[in-house]
C-alpha positions in Angstrom: -22.1 2.2 34.6 -21.5 5.6 33.0 -20.4 5.7 29.4 -16.8 6.6 29.0 -16.2 10.0 27.4 -13.1 11.3 25.6 -11.8 14.8 25.1 -11.3 15.7 21.4 -9.0 18.4 20.2 -9.6 20.4 17.1 -6.7 18.8 15.5 -8.1 15.2 16.4 -11.4 16.2 15.0 -9.9 17.4 11.7 -7.8 14.2 11.3 -10.9 12.0 11.8 -13.0 14.1 9.5 -10.3 14.0 6.7 -10.1 10.3 6.9 -13.9 9.8 6.9 -14.0 12.0 3.7 -11.2 9.9 2.1 -13.3 6.7 2.8 -16.4 8.3 1.3 -14.3 9.6 -1.7 -13.0 6.0 -2.4 -16.6 4.5 -2.0 -17.9 7.1 -4.6 -15.3 6.6 -7.3 -16.5 6.3 -10.9 -16.3 2.8 -12.1 -16.6 1.2 -8.6 -14.8 1.5 -5.3 -11.5 -0.1 -4.4 -12.9 -0.6 -0.9 -15.5 -3.3 -0.1 -18.5 -1.1 1.2 -19.8 -4.0 3.3 -16.4 -4.4 5.0 -16.2 -0.6 5.5 -19.6 -0.5 6.9 -19.0 -3.4 9.3 -15.7 -1.8 10.5 -17.5 1.5 11.2 -20.0 -0.2 13.1 -17.3 -1.7 15.3 -16.1 1.9 16.0 -19.6 2.9 17.1 -19.6 -0.2 19.3 -16.3 1.0 20.8 -14.3 -1.9 19.1 -11.0 -0.9 17.4 -10.9 -1.0 13.6 -7.2 -0.8 13.5 -5.8 -4.4 13.2 -2.5 -3.2 11.7 0.4 -1.3 12.8 3.1 1.1 11.4 6.4 -0.5 11.5 8.5 1.7 9.3 8.5 5.1 7.7 10.8 5.9 4.6 11.1 8.8 2.2 11.8 8.0 -1.6 12.3 10.3 -4.5 10.5 9.3 -7.7 12.8 11.0 -10.1 10.4 10.6 -13.0 13.2 10.0 -15.5 13.4 6.3 -15.8 11.6 3.5 -17.4 10.4 0.4 -15.7 13.2 -1.6 -17.4 15.8 0.9 -16.4 14.7 0.8 -12.7 14.7 -3.0 -12.9 18.2 -2.8 -13.9 19.2 -0.2 -11.2 17.7 -2.4 -8.6 20.3 -5.1 -9.0 17.9 -7.9 -8.3 18.9 -11.6 -8.1 15.8 -12.4 -10.0 13.0 -10.2 -11.5 9.8 -11.2 -13.3 10.0 -11.1 -17.0 6.7 -9.7 -17.5 7.8 -6.5 -15.8 8.5 -4.5 -19.0 8.1 -0.9 -20.2 5.0 -2.1 -22.1 3.2 -3.6 -19.2 4.3 -1.0 -16.7 4.5 2.3 -18.5 5.9 5.3 -16.6 5.2 8.9 -17.4 8.2 11.3 -17.1 7.7 13.9 -14.4 9.6 16.3 -12.2 11.3 14.6 -9.1 8.7 14.1 -6.3 9.4 13.0 -2.7 7.0 10.4 -1.3 6.6 9.2 2.2 6.1 5.4 2.4 4.7 3.8 5.6 4.8 0.1 6.2 1.7 -1.5 7.7 2.0 -5.0 9.3 -0.8 -7.3 10.5 -0.9 -10.0 13.2 -3.0 -12.2 10.9 -3.1 -13.1 7.2 -5.0 -10.1 5.7 -6.9 -9.7 2.4 -6.1 -6.9 0.0 -9.4 -5.3 1.0 -8.5 -5.4 4.6 -5.1 -3.8 4.0 -6.8 -1.0 1.8 -9.4 -0.5 4.6 -6.6 0.0 7.1 -4.9 2.5 4.7 -8.0 4.6 4.5 -8.4 4.6 8.3 -4.9 5.8 8.6 -5.1 8.4 6.0 -2.7 6.5 3.6 -3.0 6.4 0.0 -2.4 3.4 -2.3 1.1 3.2 -3.7 1.9 3.1 -7.4 4.2 0.5 -9.1 6.5 3.5 -9.7 6.8 3.8 -5.9 7.6 0.0 -5.7 10.5 0.4 -8.4 12.1 3.5 -6.8 11.8 2.0 -3.4 13.7 -1.2 -4.5 16.4 1.0 -5.8 16.8 3.4 -3.0 16.2 0.9 0.0 17.7 -2.5 -1.2 18.3 -4.0 2.2 14.8 -3.4 3.4 13.4 -6.3 1.4 15.9 -8.7 2.9 14.1 -8.2 6.3 10.6 -9.3 4.9 8.7 -9.2 1.7 7.1 -5.8 0.9 3.8 -5.7 -0.9 2.7 -2.6 -3.0 -1.1 -2.7 -3.4 -1.2 -0.3 -6.4 -4.0 -0.4 -9.1 -3.5 -4.0 -10.2 -1.9 -4.7 -13.6 -4.1 -7.1 -15.8 -2.1 -10.0 -17.4 -3.9 -12.2 -20.0 -5.4 -15.3 -18.6 -4.3 -14.3 -15.0 -5.6 -12.8 -11.9 -4.8 -9.0 -11.2 -1.3 -8.6 -10.2 0.7 -6.2 -7.9 4.4 -5.7 -7.4 6.2 -7.5 -4.5 9.8 -6.8 -3.3 10.7 -10.2 -2.1 13.7 -11.9 -0.6 14.9 -15.5 -0.2 17.6 -15.3 2.6 20.2 -13.0 1.0 18.6 -12.8 -2.5 16.4 -10.0 -3.6 13.4 -10.4 -6.0 11.3 -8.2 -8.0 8.1 -10.2 -8.4 4.3 -10.1 -9.1 1.7 -11.5 -6.8 -2.0 -11.9 -7.2 -4.1 -9.0 -5.8 -6.9 -11.3 -4.7 -6.9 -13.6 -1.8 -5.1 -13.5 1.5 -1.4 -12.4 2.2 1.1 -13.8 4.7 1.2 -12.1 8.1 5.0 -11.8 7.8 4.6 -9.3 4.9 4.4 -5.6 5.2 2.3 -3.3 3.0 3.5 -0.1 1.7 1.2 2.9 1.9 1.8 6.6 0.9 1.5 9.4 3.4 0.7 12.6 1.5 1.4 16.0 3.2 -1.5 17.3 5.3 
């Protein structure tokens, strides 16, 4: 049987090339890569063997404005949560003042319980950047009802807490309540969660 061939447009080539460069950039970061190189290599091999690397799907796109004028404590208050983690303070989650910036947030969902490394590999394949915890705080303020539908995980650079595993922000819900919590970066996540990535302008 003849090998199936696909037509490739210039735009499609540029998108693939840009995403491959982003994977290489993340693998070559000083101090270590946020991506598991063995996982990336295995997934790329699946592509070569015509198996799909994309296990997640985009289930929502939102635009937020990071105003750059609030502290973590102020955003926690503005979020009007029913419960919030006491360790989320200005000291542990410092924010630098900056000009307002619009950010495009895309939710990725999986049909299995993914690890953080799998989620980040999916982000890289889709050309998504990791969010910041500032993104999480502003999203909770500007889209309060979204987390009532399912928990939203922001896999930003983890925050280190003494005698604890690395932590990331979770916008969670319990029926009608809204929570601002912290979850362990390591280990597997529940398939009912969605993961917030950032789409930068091309």
